[in-house]
N, C-alpha and C positions, 0 to 999 in steps of 0.2 A: 214722609210715614202719612199712610191713610189713616184714619179712624173712623170708627160707625158709632153715631150717636142716636140715642136710644132715650124714648119719651114715657116714660109710664106713671101714670098717675100724678099730674101736673110735676114729679121731677125728670130732669136730666141725667143722663149717666154715658159718657163716652167710653166707648172699648177700642182697643189698641189694637195693633196686630199682634201685639205679643200677649195681650189679652185674651184674643181669639185663639192662640195658639195652645195658650194652659188651659185653657177651656175644652178644646178637643183633646187635647193629650189627657186630662181630668177624666173625659167621658168614657174616653177609651180603653182608661185604666179600671175606671170603675165597671164598664161594661165585661172586660175580659175578668176581674177579681170577681164578677158575681157566675160569669160561666165558671170559673173553678170552684167557686164555694160549690154551686150546684152538682160538677161532677166529682167532686170528693164525697159531696151527702149520697148522691147516685150509688158510687162506687162503694162506700161503707155498708150503705143498705144490701146491694147487690152481695159483698161478703159477707155478710151474718146470713142472709139469707142462703148461699152457697152451701154452706154447712148442715144447715137442715133439710137440703134435697139430696144428701148422700144418706145412703146406708151401707154401712161398711162390713169386713169380716174379719175376725183374726182369730186365727190360728196359732196356738201358743203350745211351743214342746216342752216336755216334763222339765228336762235338763240339757245343757249344750253337749251331752254325751251323742256322739256320732250315731248309736243307735237310736237315741231318741229322735236326734233330729230326722233321720231317715224316715222313720213312720211318722212323724207331722205331716213330710211332704205327700208319703203315701196317704195318707189321710184327707188330706188337703184335696188331692185328684178326687179321691172318692167323693167328699162332700161336692165339687164340682160338679161331677158327673152324677151326683143325686139330683142336688138342686138347678142345674141349668133347664132342663124342661120345666119346670114349674115357673123358676124366675124369667123365662123366657116370654111368660105370657102376661104379665104383673105391668101394670100402665102407671103406677105409681107406687110413692114410696111408702106411704101408709098400706097399700095393697102390697108391698112386699113384707112388712112387717107382720101384717095378719097373717099371711103364707108362712112366714117364719115360726110364727108363733104356735099354728097349726103342725109342723113339721119337725117341732125342737124335739119332742120326745123320741119320733123316728132318726132323726137324725144321729141323735146321742147313742141309740139303740146300736145304728152301724156301726157308732164310731169303737162302743164299747166291745160288740162281736169282732171288729176289725183287729182291736188289741188283744181280747183273749184269744184269738185265732194265730196271732203272732206270738204267743207265748207273756205278752205283758201282765204284770200284775195289779196297775193302777188303771183306773176308769178315766173315761171323757166327762166334762161336764159343759153343758152348752147353755146360753143364758142370750138375752137381748138388753142390752144398757146402754148407756152413753160412756164413753171411753175416750180418752187424750191419745192422739195419733200424730206424729211428726210430720213435718212436711213432706208429701210424695208425690213423684213426677210419672207421670203413665203418658208416654207420649208427648201428646201437644198440651194434656192436661194436667194442669198442677192443682194437688189439694193443698192448700195451708194447712199449717200445724195447728190444732186445736180440738174440742170436744166435737165426738160425732156420734149418731145412732151407729151401734153396732151389734153384730152377732157374734158373741165368742163361744169359741170352742176349747176350752181348755183341759190339756192333758194331763194326767198326773197332778203333779204339782203348780202346773203351768210357769215352772221359771227359767227356763230355756230361753234361747231368741224364738221370733215368732215369725210368721207369715199372715200379711194382710192385704186386702184389696177392696174392689167395690163390690158390692152386691147390686145395690141401686143407685145408679142406672148399671144395668150390667155387664161392667169393665169385664169381670174374667169370667163370664159364664155365659158369653155368646162368643161363638169363636168366629174371627174374620168377619166379625159384622162392625161395620165401621160407625163410630159413634160422633158425632156433630155438637159439638159445644158452643153457644152462642152467647156472646160478651155485651149485655147490656151497655154496659159504659161506652164500648167502640160503636153499637147502634146508635147512640145519643150524639157523638164524635160525629158518624159519618151524615146524621142528620144536618147537623150543624155545618158542614163541608158543603154539601149540596144546596 
């Protein structure tokens, strides 16, 4: 067995092949553990940032009766039609929130006029606030469950099933426009590979 003799500060140390083997294993383990901790930290930061980058929309039906559910979907289409030209020109979430705050009363009037025209006695209420959403999958994008900023359109009592989507970036408001999402974590992993 070959050993290595190291002299440092007047002290001699002999390292055996097994010692070298374990030092390499320890070094590799330490480096891998450091990378994992870094990736988890970056991933946690990315996840918390993700929720702040989206503005969602939530349309709540008055009840689960078929007539209330039908009008919810009809109004959803009216809301999307009304907001699409405005949302298409917004470049930031804060810009989308500002726009929706400006359009909130007009949107509420559109919904109320439609409800009256269809013979409903209840009204719509439009607000912008944080609200809990369950996990939702849009094609290749998964939005984790959690609290998101959202525009809420509550029809009547708002006790029925609801429809929700994403206003910003405009997943529900730009037809046939491909939306490409990047993963910061995947970018970091690819840098380590190259």
